[in-house]
Every structure is written in structure tokens, then in C-alpha cells.
DOMAR-718685 format. One record per residue (C-alpha): residue in three letters; x, y, z. Coordinates in steps of 0.2 Angstrom, whole numbers, padded with zeros to 4 digits, always signed. Example, Ala and Ser with C-alpha at 12.3 -4.5 7.8 and 13.67 -1.06 7.14 Angstrom:
! residues 2
Ala+0062-0022+0039;Ser+0068-0005+0036;
END
This chain:
! residues 811
Met-0496+1519+0720;Gln-0509+1504+0726;Lys-0509+1503+0744;Thr-0512+1489+0754;Ile-0522+1486+0769;Gly-0524+1470+0783;Val-0540+1464+0789;Leu-0537+1453+0808;Thr-0552+1441+0808;Tyr-0555+1422+0815;His-0563+1417+0801;Met-0569+1420+0782;Gly-0586+1415+0785;Gly-0596+1403+0775;Thr-0612+1396+0775;Asn-0615+1393+0791;Leu-0606+1410+0796;Ser-0613+1420+0784;Tyr-0613+1436+0795;Val-0593+1433+0795;Arg-0594+1432+0777;Arg-0605+1449+0775;Phe-0592+1457+0784;Ser-0576+1450+0773;Ser-0586+1453+0757;Ser-0589+1472+0760;Ile-0571+1475+0767;Ala-0566+1467+0750;Asp-0579+1477+0739;Ala-0575+1493+0747;Ala-0557+1490+0744;Lys-0560+1487+0727;Gln-0568+1504+0726;Tyr-0551+1511+0731;Asn-0539+1498+0720;Thr-0532+1494+0736;Arg-0525+1478+0741;Val-0534+1469+0753;Ile-0524+1454+0765;Phe-0536+1445+0776;Tyr-0525+1438+0792;Val-0536+1423+0797;Gly-0529+1421+0816;Gly-0543+1414+0824;Phe-0551+1420+0841;Tyr-0539+1431+0850;Asn-0530+1426+0868;Thr-0538+1409+0870;Pro-0522+1398+0874;Asp-0534+1382+0881;Arg-0544+1382+0865;Leu-0537+1377+0848;Asp-0541+1395+0841;Gly-0528+1403+0851;Ile-0514+1393+0844;His-0517+1402+0827;Asn-0515+1419+0835;Tyr-0496+1419+0828;Ile-0504+1425+0811;Tyr-0508+1443+0819;Glu-0488+1442+0824;Ile-0486+1440+0804;Ala-0496+1454+0801;Lys-0485+1466+0811;Ala-0469+1460+0801;Asp-0479+1465+0785;Lys-0477+1483+0776;Leu-0496+1487+0779;Asp-0503+1505+0775;Gly-0516+1502+0787;Ile-0527+1489+0796;Ile-0546+1485+0798;Ser-0547+1473+0814;Ile-0565+1464+0815;Ser-0565+1466+0832;Ser-0582+1459+0836;Leu-0574+1442+0829;Val-0557+1443+0835;Gly-0563+1447+0852;Glu-0576+1436+0855;Phe-0568+1427+0869;Cys-0559+1441+0876;Thr-0561+1458+0884;Lys-0556+1473+0880;Asp-0540+1476+0889;Asp-0534+1461+0879;Leu-0539+1467+0863;Leu-0530+1484+0868;Thr-0513+1472+0872;Leu-0515+1464+0855;Tyr-0518+1483+0846;Asn-0505+1490+0855;Gly-0493+1479+0843;Phe-0500+1489+0829;Ser-0494+1506+0834;Gly-0487+1511+0818;Phe-0502+1506+0809;Pro-0516+1518+0805;Leu-0530+1505+0813;Val-0549+1504+0813;Ser-0559+1495+0825;Ala-0575+1485+0817;Gly-0588+1479+0829;Val-0580+1484+0844;Asn-0579+1503+0851;Met-0559+1504+0855;Pro-0554+1518+0867;Gly-0541+1529+0855;Ile-0546+1519+0840;Pro-0559+1524+0828;Ser-0572+1511+0828;Val-0587+1506+0817;Val-0601+1499+0829;Ile-0618+1496+0830;Asp-0627+1499+0848;Asn-0627+1482+0854;Tyr-0637+1488+0869;Ala-0651+1498+0861;Ala-0653+1484+0848;Met-0656+1470+0862;Arg-0668+1483+0870;Leu-0680+1485+0854;Val-0682+1467+0855;Val-0684+1464+0873;Asp-0695+1479+0877;His-0705+1471+0863;Leu-0708+1456+0871;Leu-0710+1462+0889;Ser-0723+1475+0883;Ile-0732+1466+0872;His-0731+1447+0877;Lys-0727+1449+0895;Pro-0719+1433+0898;Lys-0715+1429+0917;Lys-0700+1416+0915;Ile-0687+1421+0902;Val-0671+1410+0896;Tyr-0657+1421+0893;Leu-0645+1413+0879;Ser-0628+1424+0879;Gly-0614+1421+0870;Pro-0597+1421+0877;Ile-0597+1431+0893;Lys-0581+1442+0892;Ser-0585+1446+0873;Phe-0590+1467+0873;Glu-0604+1462+0863;Ser-0610+1449+0875;Ile-0610+1460+0891;Glu-0617+1473+0882;Arg-0633+1463+0874;Tyr-0634+1455+0893;Arg-0635+1472+0901;Ala-0650+1478+0890;Phe-0659+1463+0894;Cys-0655+1464+0914;Asp-0659+1484+0912;Ala-0676+1479+0902;Leu-0681+1467+0916;Arg-0679+1479+0930;Glu-0688+1493+0923;Thr-0703+1481+0922;Gly-0701+1475+0939;His-0693+1460+0937;Glu-0674+1452+0943;Pro-0665+1442+0931;Asp-0663+1425+0937;Glu-0647+1418+0937;Asn-0653+1399+0935;Leu-0661+1404+0919;Phe-0644+1412+0910;Phe-0634+1402+0901;Glu-0617+1406+0891;Gly-0616+1399+0873;Gln-0604+1400+0858;Phe-0615+1410+0845;Thr-0616+1391+0837;Ala-0633+1382+0835;Glu-0624+1367+0843;Leu-0622+1379+0858;Gly-0640+1381+0858;Tyr-0647+1365+0855;Lys-0634+1358+0870;Ile-0642+1372+0882;Ala-0661+1367+0877;Lys-0655+1350+0881;Lys-0651+1354+0897;Ile-0665+1364+0902;His-0675+1351+0897;Lys-0667+1338+0906;Asn-0668+1346+0922;Gly-0685+1352+0921;Ile-0683+1370+0921;Lys-0699+1381+0917;Phe-0699+1395+0905;Asp-0713+1403+0894;Ala-0698+1414+0883;Val-0681+1413+0876;Val-0671+1428+0872;Ser-0655+1424+0862;Ala-0641+1433+0859;Asn-0639+1429+0840;Asp-0650+1420+0828;Thr-0639+1405+0826;Met-0640+1399+0845;Ala-0659+1403+0843;Met-0660+1392+0828;Gly-0652+1378+0838;Phe-0662+1379+0854;Met-0679+1379+0842;Glu-0672+1363+0835;Tyr-0670+1352+0851;Met-0688+1359+0857;Lys-0698+1353+0842;Glu-0688+1335+0846;Thr-0696+1337+0863;Gly-0714+1341+0855;Lys-0712+1360+0862;Ile-0717+1370+0847;Cys-0714+1389+0846;Pro-0724+1400+0848;Arg-0737+1389+0855;Asp-0728+1384+0871;Tyr-0713+1398+0871;Leu-0709+1413+0864;Leu-0691+1415+0854;Thr-0680+1431+0848;Gly-0665+1431+0841;Phe-0651+1444+0836;Asp-0643+1448+0819;Asp-0656+1444+0807;Lys-0648+1432+0796;Glu-0653+1427+0778;Asp-0663+1413+0783;Ala-0672+1421+0799;Ser-0687+1423+0791;Leu-0687+1407+0782;Ile-0688+1396+0795;Glu-0704+1390+0804;Pro-0708+1400+0814;Pro-0700+1415+0806;Leu-0686+1422+0820;Thr-0692+1438+0828;Thr-0675+1447+0827;Val-0662+1463+0826;Phe-0656+1466+0810;Gln-0637+1473+0811;Asp-0629+1478+0794;Ser-0613+1468+0796;Tyr-0609+1472+0776;Asp-0612+1490+0781;Leu-0602+1490+0797;Gly-0586+1483+0786;Glu-0588+1495+0771;Gln-0589+1510+0783;Ala-0574+1503+0791;Cys-0563+1502+0775;Val-0572+1519+0770;Leu-0567+1527+0787;Leu-0547+1518+0786;His-0547+1525+0768;Glu-0550+1544+0774;Ile-0536+1542+0788;Leu-0523+1535+0772;Lys-0529+1553+0767;Gly-0525+1562+0781;Asn-0542+1566+0784;Asp-0550+1570+0801;Val-0562+1556+0805;Pro-0576+1553+0821;Gln-0569+1541+0833;Leu-0587+1533+0834;Thr-0597+1528+0818;Val-0613+1519+0824;Val-0622+1509+0811;Pro-0641+1508+0815;Thr-0651+1494+0817;Glu-0669+1487+0815;Leu-0682+1475+0826;Lys-0689+1463+0813;Ile-0705+1457+0822;Arg-0710+1440+0815;Asp-0721+1425+0821;Ser-0707+1418+0834;Cys-0711+1430+0848;Gly-0730+1427+0848;Cys-0734+1440+0834;Ser-0740+1437+0816;Gly-0728+1448+0808;Gly-0727+1433+0795;Ala-0709+1427+0784;Leu-0712+1444+0774;Asp-0718+1460+0779;Asn-0718+1471+0763;Thr-0713+1472+0744;Asn-0695+1475+0749;Asp-0696+1460+0758;Val-0701+1449+0743;Glu-0689+1458+0733;Thr-0674+1454+0746;Leu-0680+1435+0745;Lys-0678+1433+0728;Lys-0660+1441+0728;Leu-0657+1428+0742;Leu-0664+1412+0734;Ile-0653+1418+0718;Ser-0638+1419+0730;Phe-0642+1403+0738;Lys-0644+1395+0721;Arg-0628+1403+0714;Asp-0618+1398+0731;Tyr-0626+1379+0729;Tyr-0618+1377+0713;Lys-0601+1386+0717;Arg-0601+1374+0733;Glu-0606+1358+0724;Gln-0592+1361+0712;Asp-0579+1366+0726;Asp-0585+1350+0737;Tyr-0582+1340+0719;Ser-0563+1348+0718;Leu-0562+1344+0738;Ser-0568+1326+0736;Asn-0554+1325+0722;Ile-0539+1332+0732;Ser-0546+1323+0748;Ser-0544+1306+0739;Gly-0527+1311+0732;Leu-0520+1316+0749;Ile-0524+1300+0759;Asn-0510+1290+0753;Thr-0499+1308+0752;Asn-0481+1303+0760;Thr-0471+1317+0752;Thr-0471+1336+0751;Thr-0467+1330+0731;Glu-0484+1321+0730;Leu-0493+1335+0738;Cys-0486+1347+0726;Ala-0492+1336+0711;Ile-0509+1335+0719;Leu-0511+1355+0721;Gly-0504+1357+0704;Arg-0519+1346+0696;Glu-0532+1351+0708;Leu-0530+1370+0713;Pro-0534+1376+0694;Tyr-0553+1370+0699;Phe-0554+1384+0711;Ser-0556+1398+0700;Glu-0553+1412+0712;Val-0535+1406+0716;Val-0520+1414+0705;Asn-0508+1409+0717;Cys-0504+1397+0732;His-0491+1397+0744;Leu-0486+1386+0758;Cys-0474+1389+0770;His-0463+1385+0784;Ile-0464+1397+0800;Ile-0446+1402+0807;Lys-0446+1411+0823;Gln-0430+1423+0822;Asn-0427+1436+0837;Gly-0446+1435+0842;Ile-0452+1439+0825;Ser-0461+1426+0815;Arg-0454+1424+0796;Met-0460+1414+0782;Arg-0454+1401+0770;Pro-0461+1395+0755;Phe-0459+1377+0752;Ile-0471+1374+0739;Ser-0479+1387+0727;Tyr-0494+1386+0714;Ser-0499+1399+0700;Arg-0512+1398+0689;Ser-0499+1401+0674;His-0485+1388+0680;Gly-0494+1375+0691;Ala-0487+1369+0707;Asn-0468+1368+0711;Leu-0457+1362+0725;Ile-0445+1374+0733;Pro-0430+1364+0734;Glu-0424+1369+0753;Val-0407+1376+0747;Thr-0416+1389+0738;Trp-0429+1394+0754;His-0430+1412+0757;Asp-0439+1422+0769;Thr-0455+1431+0763;Thr-0469+1441+0769;Thr-0486+1441+0764;Leu-0483+1455+0753;Gly-0471+1444+0744;Ser-0477+1439+0728;Lys-0476+1452+0713;Thr-0493+1449+0706;Asn-0508+1463+0708;Thr-0519+1451+0715;Glu-0533+1461+0725;Leu-0535+1449+0738;Arg-0525+1437+0749;Ile-0529+1427+0763;Ile-0516+1419+0776;Glu-0521+1405+0788;Ser-0514+1393+0799;Leu-0508+1376+0795;Asn-0509+1367+0810;Phe-0514+1349+0817;Gly-0522+1350+0834;Lys-0510+1362+0843;Glu-0496+1359+0831;Ile-0490+1373+0820;Leu-0485+1366+0804;Gly-0483+1384+0794;Val-0495+1396+0784;Ile-0506+1394+0768;Ile-0506+1410+0757;Phe-0520+1412+0745;Glu-0521+1425+0732;Cys-0537+1427+0724;Asp-0547+1438+0710;Ile-0561+1437+0722;Leu-0566+1434+0740;Pro-0567+1415+0740;Tyr-0579+1402+0747;Ser-0580+1393+0763;Ala-0572+1378+0753;Phe-0554+1386+0757;Asp-0556+1382+0776;Thr-0559+1364+0771;Leu-0544+1365+0758;Arg-0532+1371+0772;Ile-0538+1358+0786;Gln-0536+1344+0772;Ile-0518+1352+0769;Ser-0514+1352+0786;Gln-0519+1336+0791;Thr-0508+1331+0776;Leu-0493+1340+0781;Gln-0496+1331+0797;His-0496+1315+0791;Ile-0480+1318+0780;Lys-0472+1323+0796;Thr-0477+1308+0804;His-0473+1297+0790;Thr-0455+1304+0788;His-0453+1305+0808;Val-0457+1285+0807;Ala-0446+1282+0793;Glu-0433+1292+0800;Leu-0436+1282+0816;Asn-0436+1266+0806;Lys-0419+1270+0799;Asn-0413+1275+0816;Leu-0418+1259+0824;Ala-0410+1249+0809;Thr-0393+1260+0812;Glu-0395+1256+0832;Val-0397+1238+0828;Glu-0381+1238+0817;His-0373+1247+0830;Leu-0379+1235+0843;Ser-0374+1219+0834;Ser-0356+1227+0831;Leu-0353+1231+0850;Arg-0360+1213+0853;Thr-0347+1205+0840;Ile-0333+1216+0849;Asp-0340+1211+0867;Gln-0341+1192+0860;Ala-0320+1195+0854;Ile-0316+1204+0869;Ser-0323+1188+0879;Ser-0316+1174+0869;Ala-0302+1181+0860;Gln-0287+1171+0864;Asn-0274+1183+0856;Arg-0273+1203+0850;Asp-0271+1200+0832;Val-0290+1192+0831;Leu-0297+1205+0842;Leu-0288+1218+0833;Asn-0298+1208+0815;Val-0315+1211+0822;Leu-0311+1229+0829;Leu-0302+1235+0812;Ser-0319+1226+0803;Glu-0333+1232+0814;Ile-0326+1251+0815;Ala-0322+1252+0795;Ser-0341+1244+0792;Gln-0351+1254+0804;Gln-0342+1270+0802;Lys-0344+1269+0782;Val-0326+1272+0783;Asp-0312+1268+0767;Ala-0298+1265+0779;Val-0291+1262+0798;Ile-0277+1261+0808;Ile-0275+1255+0827;Ser-0259+1261+0833;Leu-0253+1253+0853;Ile-0245+1262+0866;Asp-0233+1253+0876;Pro-0235+1257+0893;Phe-0217+1260+0895;Gly-0216+1268+0877;Ala-0222+1284+0872;Thr-0222+1283+0852;Pro-0238+1273+0845;Val-0235+1256+0835;Val-0245+1252+0820;Ala-0254+1236+0827;Gly-0267+1233+0813;Ser-0275+1243+0796;Arg-0289+1239+0786;Gly-0294+1246+0769;Phe-0277+1253+0761;Leu-0273+1251+0743;Thr-0254+1250+0747;Asn-0247+1240+0763;Val-0245+1249+0780;Pro-0229+1247+0786;Lys-0230+1241+0804;Gly-0217+1250+0815;Glu-0218+1266+0826;Arg-0232+1279+0819;Arg-0226+1296+0824;Ile-0242+1306+0830;Thr-0247+1313+0847;Pro-0262+1305+0853;Ala-0276+1318+0852;Thr-0294+1319+0845;Ile-0296+1326+0828;Phe-0308+1329+0817;Ile-0304+1336+0799;Glu-0319+1334+0787;Asn-0309+1340+0770;Thr-0289+1341+0771;Ser-0290+1349+0755;Thr-0299+1365+0763;Asp-0299+1365+0782;Pro-0281+1369+0790;Leu-0272+1356+0797;Pro-0265+1355+0815;Gln-0246+1356+0817;Ile-0247+1337+0821;Leu-0253+1332+0804;Leu-0243+1345+0793;Asp-0233+1331+0788;Lys-0244+1324+0774;Lys-0236+1307+0775;Ile-0246+1303+0789;Leu-0262+1307+0782;Tyr-0257+1295+0766;Thr-0263+1308+0754;His-0258+1297+0740;Glu-0272+1285+0743;Gly-0283+1300+0739;Phe-0289+1302+0756;Ile-0297+1319+0761;Gly-0306+1317+0778;Tyr-0298+1311+0793;Cys-0299+1310+0811;Ser-0291+1302+0826;Ile-0296+1295+0843;Pro-0286+1292+0857;Leu-0288+1274+0865;Ser-0291+1276+0884;Ala-0294+1264+0896;Gln-0296+1267+0916;Gly-0288+1284+0912;Asp-0272+1278+0904;Val-0269+1280+0884;Asn-0265+1264+0876;Gly-0267+1268+0860;Val-0274+1279+0843;Leu-0288+1274+0832;Glu-0287+1283+0815;Leu-0300+1285+0803;Phe-0298+1290+0782;Thr-0311+1294+0770;Arg-0311+1300+0753;Asn-0325+1310+0753;Pro-0328+1323+0767;Leu-0328+1316+0785;Pro-0348+1314+0790;Gln-0353+1330+0801;Asn-0368+1318+0810;Pro-0367+1320+0829;Lys-0374+1302+0831;Trp-0360+1295+0818;Arg-0347+1305+0832;Gln-0354+1300+0847;Phe-0356+1281+0840;Leu-0338+1282+0835;Gln-0331+1287+0851;Thr-0342+1271+0859;Leu-0332+1259+0847;Ala-0316+1269+0854;Gly-0320+1267+0870;Gln-0323+1247+0867;Ala-0307+1247+0858;Ala-0299+1253+0871;Ile-0304+1242+0884;Ala-0303+1227+0872;Ile-0285+1231+0870;Glu-0282+1233+0889;Asn-0292+1218+0893;Thr-0279+1209+0881;Arg-0263+1217+0890;Leu-0270+1211+0905;Leu-0274+1194+0898;Glu-0258+1191+0891;Gly-0251+1197+0907;Leu-0262+1186+0918;Lys-0257+1172+0907;Arg-0238+1176+0909;Ala-0241+1177+0929;Asn-0250+1161+0929;Ser-0238+1151+0919;Asn-0224+1158+0929;Leu-0232+1152+0946;Arg-0238+1137+0940;Glu-0219+1133+0934;Ala-0214+1137+0951;Tyr-0227+1127+0959;Asn-0223+1113+0949;Thr-0204+1116+0952;Thr-0207+1116+0971;Ile-0216+1100+0971;Glu-0204+1092+0960;Gly-0191+1099+0973;Trp-0200+1089+0987;Ser-0201+1075+0976;Arg-0183+1072+0974;Ala-0181+1076+0992;Leu-0189+1061+0996;Asp-0180+1053+0984;Leu-0166+1059+0993;Arg-0173+1051+1010;Asp-0176+1034+1002;His-0163+1029+0989;Glu-0173+1012+0987;Thr-0185+1024+0977;Glu-0175+1036+0971;Gly-0184+1041+0952;His-0199+1031+0956;Cys-0209+1047+0960;Ser-0203+1055+0943;Arg-0208+1039+0934;Val-0225+1035+0939;Ala-0230+1055+0937;Gln-0224+1053+0918;Leu-0235+1039+0914;Cys-0249+1046+0924;Val-0249+1059+0911;Gln-0248+1047+0897;Leu-0262+1036+0905;Gly-0273+1053+0907;Lys-0272+1059+0888;Ile-0278+1041+0884;Ile-0291+1041+0895;Gly-0296+1058+0888;Leu-0293+1070+0905;Ser-0293+1088+0902;Val-0275+1099+0901;Gln-0279+1105+0920;Asp-0285+1086+0927;Ile-0269+1079+0918;Glu-0257+1093+0926;Asn-0268+1090+0945;Leu-0263+1072+0942;Tyr-0244+1075+0940;Arg-0244+1086+0955;Gly-0254+1071+0963;Ala-0242+1057+0958;Leu-0227+1067+0961;Leu-0234+1070+0978;His-0241+1053+0982;Asp-0229+1047+0995;Ile-0226+1065+1004;Gly-0235+1058+1018;Lys-0219+1047+1022;Val-0211+1063+1029;Gly-0220+1059+1045;Ile-0214+1040+1047;Pro-0197+1038+1057;Asp-0181+1034+1048;Ala-0180+1017+1059;Ile-0197+1012+1050;Leu-0194+1020+1032;Leu-0178+1014+1030;Lys-0178+0996+1039;Pro-0171+0983+1027;Gly-0182+0968+1034;Pro-0199+0965+1036;Leu-0211+0977+1047;Thr-0218+0971+1062;His-0237+0973+1064;Glu-0236+0989+1075;Glu-0223+0995+1063;Arg-0233+0992+1046;Gln-0247+1001+1055;Ile-0237+1017+1058;Met-0232+1013+1040;Asn-0250+1015+1033;Leu-0254+1032+1043;His-0242+1042+1027;Pro-0258+1044+1017;Lys-0266+1051+1032;His-0250+1064+1035;Ala-0251+1067+1015;His-0268+1074+1020;Asp-0265+1084+1034;Leu-0249+1091+1024;Leu-0258+1096+1008;Ala-0275+1100+1013;Pro-0273+1118+1018;Ile-0264+1122+1002;Glu-0279+1126+0990;Phe-0270+1124+0974;Leu-0264+1108+0977;Leu-0284+1102+0983;Pro-0288+1095+0965;Ala-0273+1083+0967;Leu-0274+1078+0984;Ser-0286+1062+0979;Val-0269+1054+0974;Pro-0258+1055+0991;Trp-0273+1052+1000;Ser-0282+1037+0991;His-0267+1028+0983;His-0268+1012+0993;Glu-0286+1009+0992;Lys-0291+0992+0981;Trp-0305+0991+0970;Asp-0313+0977+0981;Gly-0312+0987+0997;Thr-0299+0979+1005;Gly-0287+0995+1004;Tyr-0283+1008+1017;Pro-0285+1020+1025;Gln-0304+1024+1021;Gly-0307+1007+1014;Leu-0315+1015+0998;Lys-0322+1002+0986;Gly-0326+1002+0966;Lys-0328+1020+0959;Glu-0330+1026+0977;Ile-0310+1027+0974;Pro-0305+1043+0965;Leu-0302+1042+0947;Phe-0283+1049+0950;Ala-0280+1038+0963;Arg-0287+1021+0952;Ile-0275+1027+0937;Phe-0261+1030+0949;Ala-0263+1012+0958;Val-0260+1002+0942;Val-0245+1014+0936;Asp-0238+1012+0954;Val-0238+0994+0956;Trp-0232+0993+0938;Asp-0217+1004+0940;Ala-0212+0996+0957;Leu-0212+0979+0949;Ser-0201+0985+0935;Ser-0189+0994+0948;Glu-0175+0985+0958;Arg-0178+0983+0978;Pro-0163+0978+0988;Tyr-0174+0964+0994;Arg-0177+0958+0976;Gly-0174+0961+0959;Pro-0185+0969+0946;Trp-0199+0959+0938;Glu-0201+0953+0919;Lys-0213+0962+0909;Glu-0225+0946+0906;Arg-0224+0943+0925;Ile-0229+0960+0930;Val-0243+0959+0916;Glu-0250+0943+0922;Tyr-0250+0950+0939;Ile-0259+0965+0936;Gln-0272+0956+0927;Ala-0274+0945+0941;Glu-0277+0960+0952;Ser-0288+0968+0940;Gly-0307+0969+0949;Lys-0297+0966+0967;His-0285+0979+0967;Phe-0288+0988+0951;Asp-0301+0996+0941;Pro-0302+0984+0927;Glu-0308+0999+0914;Ile-0290+1008+0921;Val-0281+0989+0918;Thr-0286+0987+0899;Leu-0282+1006+0897;Phe-0265+1004+0904;Phe-0262+0988+0894;Gln-0266+0997+0877;Met-0253+1011+0882;Ile-0238+1000+0886;Ser-0243+0990+0871;Glu-0240+1004+0859;
END
């Protein structure tokens, strides 16, 4: 039975990471000799939460869930930024698997390593014994990594053994990259630090350092000596060729794979296997080793050039395919479009047999994968419907591909899923670029989908706000309940996308809801008692869901209308239930929480609206009753005046009616006409303060008596002013004896200084007085009265009022 082993690594390598690629290639090649399937779990640098690499660590958790026969961890790569204790924490999670460590000697775990201490002593001892530099800069890798610690320890020991102490000011931490070597050189040059040699913990940093120094005019080895570590393929090809230590990463990976298979066979294996290293002396340290040392180096160079040429053409093909994919992904907004592009372009990546894009689902602390796009060389790319999503493992495919690679799909710190490549041979570096492009596209799709959802939600919210605004306006302006109910029924039906609605009201003195309005039924809903209990009920499908006891009578659900979805909500305002809202649908009831949430909002608005109409109707009734009581009281006062002065009996009532008629012609409001009416009835209320001897005197009044009589407007003012609801009517009793020309009393007002009500009343009062019989004279004829009033127009009366009055009596 074919075995499957996992490889924990932070990268698959490539042009800029040839050391890493040699590791991966050697394990893949060795496993092939055993007919073993290899899965590379590319999980980034371990235990680096402050770096983007750290978010990939969940890939290692996926490895724990797969049924692997054994694991090789490239510890020198995975643990580049962490301690041995950190790595042990990771490896303890794989206690059920046979495990081999490559690159770092791990306690209790079979390990294949190089002797980093001895290897660094080779190059430093050579530099110190032959060239004797005085100020040596040290370029370290990540200071926590085991490799960095051992190499720096060797450097310090070599210095001390020759009588020198390491200078902390000449120690610089990097990350084994050319970029960091370049930056350190720039910092040293800027700060004017003096040095005559540089020892780098790897070749890549050394090359970056040399590049910057060339830009400043400092040439190696003329101005400073330089050594590296690793012996990269191009270390002997740069100018000057780099003195370094050769460590065989291919042999490391191969021996780790052999060791694991011996364990799987049940054989005893050594706890530590050390791969030898070799000092490569070249020109950069000041020696004259040259680029090529012997015939073997020439053969190696030939193989290297052939490899470079092959890799160049492969990279060119991959770059072309990546360019096509990139241009296609720019405007990709859906997974369907992404699937089509992958189906079209992945065949150009000849190594790929299958490819799966998976979501990551966390369940009970375990990461599970659910494929949503799958590609196969034979069937192309297919989008997997969400309803058929299923958990899988990296071993899930039944194909016999020898190599699989699982990597994180992420954008920044956001995990979007994983991608699994199933390959015939180890893929090249283009796959990392492809992974990044797909990650960016998935993030774009996610953002695009989110924005589309936000726009949809925004449109819905705008509709909801518009609906609530419509209801608010109806609450503010509706004069009767029927108008308000129509607005409520219309808005609820349209906003909730339901087929029918009923609003039933509960009388404050009753208990059974009564249908007040309905919308959307094919047949008429009879108005009358609706025997339902106010309760919140949501039934998605009445044909399958059990019905509550209160709904067992199917007539309540109008099943003959074809309804299957039903809900009811009590309409409550200020703690009192004043009605029931019922919704009916011919499809299953929506289950969206936002749908229910807005329904509750609408129900609350409906309850407020209904309560407001009840309060308004009650207020109108109370106001009408109060107004009627006021008017009855005022009319009673008016009749009391008539009883005291029989000569003017009926005068108050008549002038009040005439004032109402004239007020309508003038265009007064209903409220103003009512106040004018009250003022006319009470125009002589001040006469209650006039003694009977003067008020009822049959003959002419003396000057003193006339002065007392003329006080009745003031008596009226003093009597009525404290009564707030009569203040709008006070101008008639207080000012009805004022004259247009200013000769009236009590204030001597002139023209439009006189209140309008008083000007209206003055004409009507004289008309009625001259038309009525008095003990001291008979009624005047109409023509004579008209002549008199016409003559007094502009003197006693407002000319405009006179004109309108004549217009009224002529009609």
C-alpha cells in the first residue's frame, strides 16, 4: 500500500530561494524511490504572529488532521524566527506521527543536520589566520533561530581564541535575504562605521551587502574582505567569486527522507545524522581561488548552466501563463468567473494534475477544508455548489499523484482558504505567484460581494426609511383612522413582500379583535370579530409545521386562498395591546432575521399610529364637547343680559349670527369665526357692572350717567381678560365702540388700529340696533339704515367692511 508522508516547510523555493528548492526537490526525489506520496504543508515561518508569515501556521494544523504515515519538518526553515522550545511545542502536536527534523537537532527527534558551528569556524578561522582583519562586521540571520545562534557562537569563539573580543557595534541582525544585506550595508555606510572584513551568515545577505558597497565605490576584496555561507549556485559566478561554506541541502533532504522510511520499516535509526560541509575559498576573502577550482567545478558549472537554461525557458512559459491569468483576474467579480479562468489557464502549468480551492471551516478546534473550485487535467475546472460542499483532507483525492502542495490563500492577515496542487513533478516558483494572484482575486470577489450586499442592504434600508417616513407622515396628517389603515396596509404589504395583510383592532373595553382593514385577499375579508389571541407567531410553512392551538381552526388561516406562510404580531403601545397584525404568504415565510426585525419595527409604528388615532379621536370628542360647553355657557350669559335689559332682548344672538355670515364673506378661518361669534355674544357683558338705574333709565342719560355707561367696555375687559380661552374674542367687547376716525371710546383707536373683529361688529351692531324697535323709537326702514351707514363709512365704520356688509345683505 502506498504510503504518504508530509513535509512541513515555509516555502517551496525557486530562483531566489534555491537552497529551499534543493531541500524540497531532494525529499521529492528520494520519496519517489520508495513509491511514497509527498504532501508539502507550506505554513510559513512558525510562531511569528507579528509577521504575515505567521498567519499561515494553521496549515500545520491541517497536517495534524490528515492521516499521514510520517512527517519531515525542515526545521531550519520553519523555525527561522523561533527557538527550539517553540518548535518542540509544534512537534508535540504530532506525537502520533513518526517525525524527522531536517536542519536542526531536536531533542528526542531523529535529526539530520549540518554542524553549523564547525562550518562557520572553517570560514572564520581561514579569514583570521590568513588575512588577519581587525574590524569584522557580522551579518546574522534571525537571532532566535538555532542556525543563527550556532554560527554566531562559532564567530565569537574564533575571535576570542585569537585575542579579539566581538564588537557589538559591528553585529547586525538580518533575515537571510539580499534586501536585508543591502540595507545593513547602507546603514553602515551612512553611519561611517569603519570595517575591513564582513562575515555573513549566508550567501544571499553577502551578495546584497556587496551590491550596495559597489554603488558607493567600495570594491571587494580591494577595500574589504567578504565571506558567505551556503555556497549558492551563483556564489562562484559573481564578481568577485564568493568565499563560502558549502552545505549540501539536497543531501540533507534526501537523508531525512531515507531516515523516515527506515523508521516506517521499524528499523532503529541514529538520533543525529550530520551531513559534512566544505570550505570554498575564492576571491572575495582576498585569496586567489578564482571561480573554478578544478575540473569537477567545470563539470558542475556545465550542469548549472544547463539547469539555468532549462529553468529560464520554464520560467518564461510560466510567466506568460501568469500574465494571461493576471489579465483575466483583473475584472473577476465572482467565483464562477475565477473557475472559468483557472479552467482555461491551468493546463499550461504542465506539472498540475489536479487543483482544489478550499474554504477553511473551524469545528471543535479542528481546521477542516471544503472545496469550492476543483480542477483536473482531464475534466477542467468545476464550481462546486454550496449545497454539495463536504469536508475533505489533503489526501481527499483518489488520484495517484506523487506530490501535493497545500498553501494558504490569504490577503494581508485575512485567511481566505487554502489551495491544493496535485502534481507529477515538483512545480517551479510560479506557483507561489499563482497562489498570490488567486488570493488577491478571492479578496476582490469577497469585497465585491460585500459591497454588492451593502448596496442591496442600503437600497432596502432606504426603502424601509421611506416607508417609515410615509407612515410618520400619515400619523401626522391623517384625519381619520381609515386613511391611516390604508397607508399601513399598503406599506406593510410592499415592504415585507407578503401576499396579504390583516389589521385587527382591540377596543379598550373589549377583548376580541375586530377586523379594521385588509389587503391582498382574493375574496372579501368580512369586517367583524376575528377570534384570535394576540400572540407573536411565525409559521414558515403551515403544510409542514405544527400549528399552535390557537390556529387549529384553518379558517383563520384562509387556506382556501393558498396561503402556507403565516405570522401574527400583537400591536402594543405604552404597554397596552391595541390590535393584531397578520401576514399571509403563498410561499414559505422568509426566515431572514432582518425581515423579522423590520416587521417588528413596522408593527411598532402601526401600534403607535393606531394609538395616536384613538387619542386624536378622543381629543376631538373632548374638544368638541368642551367647545359646546363653552358656547352654551356664553350663550347663557348672553341670555342673562337679555333678561336684564328687555329692550335689547335677542340683540346679542342676532348680531352674533350676522357676524358669522360677514366673517365667512371676508374669508376668516373657522377658528376666527368661532371667536368672532363668542365676542359678539359677549359684546355688552360689561353692562353687568352698570347700575340698573342707569342701564334701565327710560329717558336720556345725563353727562355723568353717560360717563358711567361708557365704562362697560372696560368692565368687559376686566371680566374676560383672565379667561384664557376667551382672549381671542375679547377685542369685540373691549373695542366695539371705537370709531374709524378715532372719536370712539374707550381707547380712541383709529383706522386699522381697531381690531378687525371690532370693526366687523361695529357695522353689524348698528344695523341690528337701527333695525330693532326701542321704547323711545320704532325700527328704521332698510333704505334709511343703508343711507346712515353709508354716510358713516370712513367716520364711524371701516369702508371696506361696509362694502362687504352691503354685499352680504344684498344677497
